[in-house]
C-alpha positions as CSV (number, residue, x, y, z in Angstrom):
1,M,0.0,0.0,0.0
2,N,1.3,3.4,-0.8
3,D,0.7,6.7,1.1
4,E,-2.3,7.7,-1.1
5,Q,-4.1,4.4,-0.3
6,Y,-3.4,4.9,3.4
7,Q,-4.9,8.4,3.3
8,R,-8.0,7.3,1.4
9,T,-8.5,4.4,3.8
10,G,-8.0,6.7,6.8
11,R,-10.5,9.3,5.5
12,S,-13.0,6.5,4.8
13,M,-12.6,5.1,8.3
14,F,-12.9,8.6,9.7
15,I,-16.2,9.2,7.8
16,V,-17.6,5.8,8.8
17,A,-16.7,6.5,12.5
18,W,-18.6,9.8,12.4
19,V,-21.6,8.3,10.7
20,V,-21.8,5.5,13.2
21,F,-21.4,8.1,16.0
22,F,-24.3,10.2,14.7
23,I,-26.5,7.2,14.3
24,L,-25.8,6.1,17.8
25,L,-26.4,9.7,19.0
26,I,-29.8,9.8,17.2
27,L,-30.8,6.5,18.6
28,F,-29.8,7.5,22.1
29,F,-31.9,10.7,22.1
30,H,-34.8,8.9,20.4
31,Y,-35.1,6.4,23.2
32,Y,-33.9,8.6,26.0
33,N,-36.3,11.5,25.2
34,G,-39.1,9.2,24.0
35,K,-42.5,10.7,24.5
36,E,-44.0,9.9,27.9
37,Q,-47.3,8.2,27.1
38,G,-48.7,8.5,30.6
39,S,-49.7,5.4,32.6
40,F,-52.0,4.3,35.4
41,Q,-51.8,1.8,38.2
42,V,-54.7,0.3,40.2
43,K,-54.1,-0.9,43.7
44,Q,-56.7,-1.7,46.4
45,G,-59.4,0.6,45.1
46,V,-57.0,3.5,44.4
47,V,-56.0,4.6,40.8
48,T,-52.8,6.5,40.3
49,I,-52.4,8.1,36.9
50,K,-49.2,9.6,35.6
51,P,-49.6,12.4,33.0
52,D,-48.4,12.2,29.4
53,D,-46.0,14.8,28.0
54,S,-48.8,17.3,27.6
55,G,-49.9,16.9,31.3
56,H,-53.1,15.0,30.4
57,Y,-54.3,12.1,32.4
58,F,-55.5,9.1,30.4
59,I,-57.0,5.8,31.6
60,D,-58.5,2.8,29.8
61,G,-62.0,1.9,30.5
62,H,-65.3,0.5,29.0
63,I,-68.6,1.9,27.9
64,N,-71.4,-0.7,27.6
65,G,-68.7,-3.4,27.5
66,Q,-66.6,-1.8,24.7
67,A,-63.0,-0.8,25.4
68,I,-62.3,2.9,25.1
69,K,-59.7,5.5,26.3
70,F,-60.8,8.2,28.7
71,L,-59.2,11.6,29.2
72,V,-59.8,12.7,32.8
73,D,-61.2,16.2,32.3
74,T,-62.2,18.2,35.4
75,G,-63.3,21.0,33.1
76,A,-66.0,18.8,31.4
77,S,-69.4,18.8,33.1
78,L,-70.4,15.5,31.5
79,V,-68.9,12.5,29.9
80,A,-68.3,13.6,26.3
81,I,-68.2,11.0,23.5
82,P,-67.2,11.8,19.9
83,Q,-70.0,11.2,17.4
84,P,-68.1,8.5,15.3
85,L,-67.3,6.5,18.5
86,A,-70.9,6.9,19.8
87,H,-72.2,5.5,16.5
88,R,-69.9,2.4,16.8
89,L,-71.1,2.0,20.4
90,G,-74.7,2.0,19.3
91,L,-75.5,5.2,21.2
92,S,-78.0,7.8,20.0
93,G,-78.8,11.2,21.3
94,R,-82.1,12.0,22.8
95,Y,-82.1,15.7,23.4
96,P,-80.0,18.5,21.9
97,V,-77.8,20.5,24.3
98,T,-75.6,23.5,23.7
99,L,-72.2,23.3,25.5
100,N,-69.4,25.9,26.0
101,T,-66.1,24.1,25.3
102,A,-62.5,25.2,25.0
103,N,-63.1,25.4,21.2
104,G,-66.3,27.5,21.5
105,E,-70.0,26.7,21.6
106,V,-71.0,23.2,20.4
107,T,-74.4,21.6,20.0
108,G,-74.4,17.9,21.1
109,S,-77.1,15.5,22.2
110,L,-77.7,13.9,25.5
111,T,-77.6,10.2,26.0
112,R,-77.4,7.6,28.8
113,L,-74.7,4.9,29.1
114,N,-76.0,1.7,30.6
115,H,-72.5,0.9,32.0
116,L,-69.3,2.8,32.4
117,S,-66.2,1.4,34.0
118,F,-62.5,2.2,34.5
119,A,-59.9,0.6,36.8
120,D,-61.9,-1.0,39.6
121,F,-64.8,1.4,39.3
122,S,-68.1,0.7,37.7
123,L,-71.1,3.0,37.3
124,Q,-74.6,2.4,35.9
125,D,-77.0,4.7,34.0
126,V,-74.5,7.5,33.4
127,K,-75.5,10.7,31.6
128,A,-73.3,11.6,28.6
129,V,-73.2,14.0,25.7
130,I,-72.4,13.0,22.1
131,I,-70.2,15.6,20.5
132,P,-70.2,16.0,16.7
133,N,-67.1,16.8,14.6
134,S,-64.7,15.7,17.3
135,P,-61.1,15.3,16.0
136,D,-60.3,12.0,17.8
137,E,-61.9,9.1,19.6
138,T,-61.0,10.0,23.2
139,V,-63.9,10.1,25.6
140,L,-63.8,12.9,28.2
141,L,-64.4,11.6,31.7
142,G,-66.3,14.6,33.1
143,M,-67.3,15.8,36.5
144,N,-70.7,13.9,36.6
145,V,-68.5,10.8,37.1
146,L,-65.5,12.3,38.8
147,T,-67.6,13.8,41.7
148,K,-68.4,10.3,42.8
149,F,-64.7,9.8,43.8
150,N,-62.1,11.6,45.8
151,L,-59.5,13.2,43.6
152,S,-56.1,14.5,44.7
153,Q,-52.8,15.3,43.0
154,E,-49.5,14.3,44.5
155,N,-46.1,14.5,42.7
156,K,-47.7,15.3,39.4
157,Q,-49.9,12.2,39.7
158,L,-53.7,12.1,39.8
159,I,-55.1,9.9,42.5
160,I,-58.7,8.6,42.3
161,K,-60.2,6.9,45.3
162,K,-63.6,5.6,46.1
163,T,-65.6,8.1,48.2
164,A,-66.2,6.8,51.7
165,Y,-70.0,6.7,52.6
């Protein structure tokens, strides 16, 4: 090998080393700074929910036996169900109702849920509102349900407990 071949080999190895370094750096930050999805834990009648990156609290649940995802929303008066999801759940509105939301005034329709559950908690005959033109399928778990429980916040976690009677 002559000097020119050593120089080309050296440059190639230098470039390969930097490319590998940048790939490893990208992978590290992708997994290290991965989006926090939020999570929840159920233990002895107490639900502890960790927020996602946006500070929202999500929990899995069921409406009339169908699996859904709830967003715990203390600003919502009622359980709010997006129209496409309500249709798939076989829900229909009974009475029109006008609501003030973060996105302005919306006209939805009231309905009743035979059964709503999340974690260890189960409720029957729950009032809800069907919201038209909702951008996703997340159901808002509103205050008509949340007032039946004790809510507290500790270390950025939402804690839901059964209310003592």
